C-alpha positions as CSV (number, residue, x, y, z in Angstrom):
1,V,-19.8,172.4,-92.4
2,E,-17.1,174.7,-92.7
3,G,-17.5,177.9,-90.5
4,T,-17.8,179.9,-87.1
5,G,-20.0,181.8,-85.3
6,T,-23.7,181.1,-83.5
7,L,-26.9,181.2,-84.3
8,P,-29.9,183.5,-82.8
9,P,-31.8,182.0,-80.1
10,D,-34.8,181.8,-82.0
11,Q,-33.3,179.9,-84.4
12,K,-32.2,175.9,-84.3
13,L,-29.3,174.4,-86.8
14,D,-31.3,171.9,-89.0
15,P,-28.7,169.6,-90.7
16,S,-32.1,167.9,-92.5
17,R,-31.3,170.9,-95.4
18,W,-28.0,169.9,-95.8
19,I,-27.9,166.2,-95.3
20,K,-29.7,162.9,-95.8
21,F,-29.2,159.1,-94.9
22,T,-31.4,156.6,-96.7
23,S,-30.8,153.4,-96.0
24,V,-30.5,150.7,-98.5
25,P,-31.8,146.9,-98.1
26,L,-29.3,144.5,-98.7
27,N,-29.1,141.1,-99.7
28,H,-27.3,139.0,-96.7
29,L,-27.5,135.9,-94.9
30,D,-28.4,137.5,-91.6
31,G,-29.6,140.8,-93.1
32,C,-27.5,144.1,-93.9
33,L,-28.3,147.4,-94.8
34,G,-26.3,150.2,-96.8
35,W,-26.5,153.4,-97.2
36,R,-26.9,156.4,-99.5
37,I,-25.4,159.9,-98.3
38,E,-26.4,162.9,-100.2
39,Y,-25.0,165.8,-99.0
40,M,-25.2,169.7,-100.2
41,G,-26.4,168.5,-103.8
42,D,-24.2,165.2,-104.1
43,A,-24.4,161.8,-102.9
44,I,-22.2,158.7,-102.5
45,A,-23.2,154.9,-101.3
46,Y,-22.1,152.5,-99.2
47,C,-22.8,149.1,-99.8
48,S,-20.9,146.4,-98.2
49,D,-21.9,143.1,-97.2
50,D,-24.4,142.3,-100.3
51,E,-24.6,138.7,-101.7
52,P,-23.3,138.9,-105.1
53,L,-26.0,138.1,-107.6
54,R,-25.0,137.7,-111.6
55,H,-27.0,140.7,-112.1
56,P,-27.1,143.7,-109.8
57,N,-28.9,144.4,-106.7
58,A,-32.1,146.4,-108.0
59,Q,-32.6,147.5,-104.5
60,I,-29.2,149.4,-105.3
61,V,-29.7,150.3,-108.1
62,R,-33.0,152.0,-107.4
63,H,-32.0,153.5,-104.4
64,C,-28.4,154.8,-105.9
65,K,-29.2,156.1,-108.8
66,G,-26.8,158.9,-109.8
67,V,-24.5,158.8,-106.8
68,K,-20.7,160.0,-107.5
69,L,-19.1,157.7,-105.7
70,F,-19.9,153.8,-104.8
71,I,-18.0,151.8,-102.7
72,G,-18.8,148.2,-102.5
73,D,-17.4,145.1,-101.1
74,G,-15.0,143.0,-103.4
75,Q,-13.8,140.5,-101.4
76,Y,-13.7,137.4,-103.5
77,T,-12.2,136.7,-107.0
78,E,-14.7,135.7,-109.5
79,E,-12.7,131.7,-109.6
80,Q,-13.2,131.5,-105.7
81,I,-16.8,132.9,-105.4
82,S,-17.6,130.4,-108.3
83,T,-16.8,127.5,-106.3
84,M,-18.8,128.6,-102.9
85,T,-21.8,127.9,-102.2
86,Q,-22.0,130.2,-99.0
87,T,-20.4,133.8,-99.7
88,F,-21.4,134.8,-96.4
89,G,-22.6,138.1,-98.1
90,H,-19.4,139.0,-99.8
91,G,-19.0,140.1,-103.4
92,T,-16.4,140.4,-106.3
93,P,-15.0,143.5,-107.6
94,R,-16.8,142.5,-110.6
95,S,-20.2,142.8,-108.8
96,V,-19.0,146.1,-107.5
97,I,-18.1,147.7,-111.1
98,E,-21.8,146.3,-112.0
99,H,-23.2,147.6,-109.4
100,A,-21.4,151.1,-109.9
101,Q,-22.1,150.9,-113.9
102,A,-25.6,150.5,-113.2
103,I,-26.2,153.4,-111.1
104,D,-23.9,155.4,-113.3
105,A,-21.6,156.6,-110.5
106,D,-18.7,158.2,-111.9
107,L,-16.4,156.2,-109.1
108,A,-16.3,152.5,-108.1
109,I,-14.4,151.7,-104.9
110,V,-13.9,148.4,-104.1
111,H,-12.8,147.3,-100.5
112,H,-13.7,144.8,-97.5
113,H,-10.8,143.0,-98.9
114,D,-9.6,139.2,-97.9
115,P,-7.8,139.3,-95.5
116,G,-5.8,136.2,-96.4
117,H,-5.4,138.1,-99.7
118,E,-1.2,140.2,-99.5
119,D,-0.8,143.3,-101.2
120,D,0.3,141.5,-105.0
121,K,-3.0,139.7,-104.8
122,L,-5.2,143.0,-104.2
123,A,-2.8,144.9,-106.7
124,Q,-3.4,142.1,-109.0
125,M,-7.2,142.1,-108.6
126,E,-7.3,145.8,-109.0
127,S,-5.2,145.1,-112.4
128,D,-8.1,142.6,-113.5
129,A,-11.1,144.3,-112.5
130,N,-9.9,147.7,-114.2
131,H,-9.0,145.7,-117.4
132,W,-12.9,144.0,-116.7
133,A,-14.3,147.4,-116.5
134,H,-13.0,148.6,-119.5
135,L,-14.0,146.1,-121.3
136,R,-17.9,146.9,-119.7
137,T,-17.2,150.2,-121.4
138,F,-17.9,151.3,-117.4
139,R,-17.4,155.5,-118.1
140,G,-16.1,155.7,-114.3
141,K,-12.7,154.8,-112.3
142,V,-12.5,151.9,-110.1
143,E,-9.8,152.2,-107.4
144,F,-9.1,149.7,-104.7
145,A,-9.5,151.4,-101.3
146,K,-6.0,151.3,-99.0
147,E,-5.3,152.7,-95.7
148,G,-5.0,156.1,-96.1
149,T,-6.4,157.3,-99.0
150,T,-9.1,159.8,-99.1
151,W,-11.8,160.9,-101.8
152,T,-13.5,164.3,-102.2
153,V,-16.8,164.3,-103.7
154,G,-18.3,167.9,-104.6
155,S,-17.6,170.8,-106.3
156,V,-13.7,170.3,-106.1
157,G,-13.6,166.5,-106.4
158,L,-16.1,164.0,-108.5
């Protein structure tokens, strides 16, 4: 919150008036929580380490409906995940897009990249994800998280 000044002695700052954190149970081998963060009328969701299913996680959809920005775990390609019996709670860019579409987010951010994927591999995965999102008629944007990137949510952003 921007601004300066002091509160009168009889008043206390009450952040619950303008910020709210809600935990979201995720599907993970060792248990994990995602977060819906609401701030002054806008909301984002951060849901990493959610074991991908072939449909969106109902907990995420219920708790995150209507957020502007959805941040999800897209560590693996579809080809990689199709040969795995244990994903250690990591998803694919498609699973991020499926969730973003189900909750009607304006922006899907794919993060938690595989450390073994070089920049050219991630660029190809991002291109593939955008193509797939277009085929699914996802109305929002898809971006891969990159070092130094920031996003603004609210009256001047999404």
